[in-house]
C-alpha positions in Angstrom: 124.6 32.2 -47.9 124.5 35.0 -50.5 121.8 35.2 -53.2 122.1 37.3 -56.3 118.9 38.8 -57.4 118.6 39.3 -61.2 116.3 41.5 -63.2 116.6 41.2 -66.9 115.0 42.0 -70.2 113.8 39.1 -72.4 116.6 37.7 -74.7 119.4 39.0 -72.5 122.7 37.2 -73.2 124.8 35.1 -70.8 127.6 37.6 -71.3 125.5 40.5 -70.4 124.2 38.8 -67.2 127.7 37.8 -66.2 129.0 41.3 -66.7 126.4 42.8 -64.4 126.9 40.0 -61.8 130.7 40.6 -61.8 130.2 44.4 -61.3 127.9 43.7 -58.4 130.3 41.4 -56.7 133.1 43.8 -57.2 131.0 46.6 -55.7 130.3 44.4 -52.7 134.0 43.3 -52.5 133.0 39.6 -52.9 134.7 36.8 -54.8 132.7 35.2 -57.6 132.3 32.0 -55.5 130.5 33.9 -52.6 127.0 33.4 -54.3 125.3 30.1 -54.2 122.0 31.0 -56.1 120.4 33.3 -58.4 116.8 34.6 -58.0 114.5 36.2 -60.6 111.0 36.6 -61.6 109.2 33.4 -62.2 108.3 34.8 -65.7 112.0 35.2 -66.5 113.1 31.7 -65.2 113.3 30.1 -68.7 115.5 32.8 -70.1 118.4 30.9 -71.9 121.1 33.4 -70.8 120.2 33.1 -67.2 119.9 29.3 -67.3 123.4 29.3 -68.9 125.0 31.4 -66.1 123.4 29.2 -63.4 124.5 26.0 -65.1 128.1 27.2 -66.0 128.7 28.4 -62.3 126.7 25.6 -60.6 124.3 28.0 -59.0 120.7 27.2 -58.0 118.1 29.2 -59.8 115.1 30.4 -57.8 111.8 31.6 -59.2 110.0 34.3 -57.3 106.3 34.7 -58.3 105.9 38.2 -59.8 103.1 39.1 -57.4 105.4 38.1 -54.3 107.9 40.9 -55.1 105.5 43.6 -53.7 106.0 42.4 -50.1 109.7 43.5 -50.3 109.0 47.1 -51.4 110.0 48.6 -48.0 113.3 46.7 -48.1 114.4 47.9 -51.5 117.1 50.6 -51.5 116.5 51.8 -55.1 113.4 52.7 -57.1 112.6 52.4 -60.7 109.4 54.1 -61.6 108.9 51.7 -64.6 109.5 48.6 -62.5 107.3 49.9 -59.7 104.5 50.3 -62.2 104.9 46.8 -63.6 105.6 44.7 -60.4 104.7 46.9 -57.4 108.3 47.1 -56.3 111.1 49.5 -56.9 113.7 46.9 -57.8 113.2 43.4 -59.2 116.8 42.4 -58.4 116.7 43.6 -54.8 113.2 42.1 -54.0 114.1 38.8 -55.7 117.4 38.5 -53.8 115.6 39.2 -50.4 112.7 36.9 -51.2 115.0 34.0 -52.1 117.4 34.6 -49.3 114.6 34.1 -46.8 113.2 35.6 -43.6 115.4 38.1 -42.0 117.7 38.5 -45.0 119.7 41.6 -45.5 120.4 43.5 -48.7 124.2 43.8 -48.8 124.5 45.3 -52.3 121.8 47.5 -53.8 121.2 46.9 -57.5 123.8 47.6 -60.1 122.1 48.3 -63.5 123.4 47.9 -66.9 121.6 48.3 -70.3 119.7 45.0 -70.0 120.3 43.6 -66.5 120.0 44.5 -62.9 121.8 42.6 -60.0 121.6 42.9 -56.2 122.9 40.8 -53.4 121.3 39.6 -50.2 122.6 37.6 -47.3 120.6 34.9 -45.5 120.4 34.8 -41.7 121.2 31.2 -41.4 
C-alpha cells in the first residue's frame, strides 16, 4: 500500500493539493490509483481542500500527531529549516507518509514542493 504524505499551508485549495499530488505521482512513475490514503499533521486534518481531495478520490485520511513526526527525522530525505524549527522534522510530507505507512515503511518518493503544498510517498511493508 502506498501512502501520500501531505504538508500544506492553511487554506490551501483542493486544486493546489491535487496538482502537487499529481506531480509527485508522475515523479515516482505511479498511476493516480496507486495511493490508498493521505496522511498529514493532525492540526491540518480539517483543511477543506484536503478533505475534498480525500473524498473525491475515495482515499483514507490519516492524522499524525504533530509531536509524533520527530521520530521520523532520520528517515527524511529532505530538510526544510523552517519546518524543522516548527515540527522537529525536515519534511512534514515525508514524515507523515512514513508514519501512516507503518513500521518498516520505505520512502519511495521524497517530497515535491509547490508554493503551498508538499507531497511525498511511502510504501508499507505489508
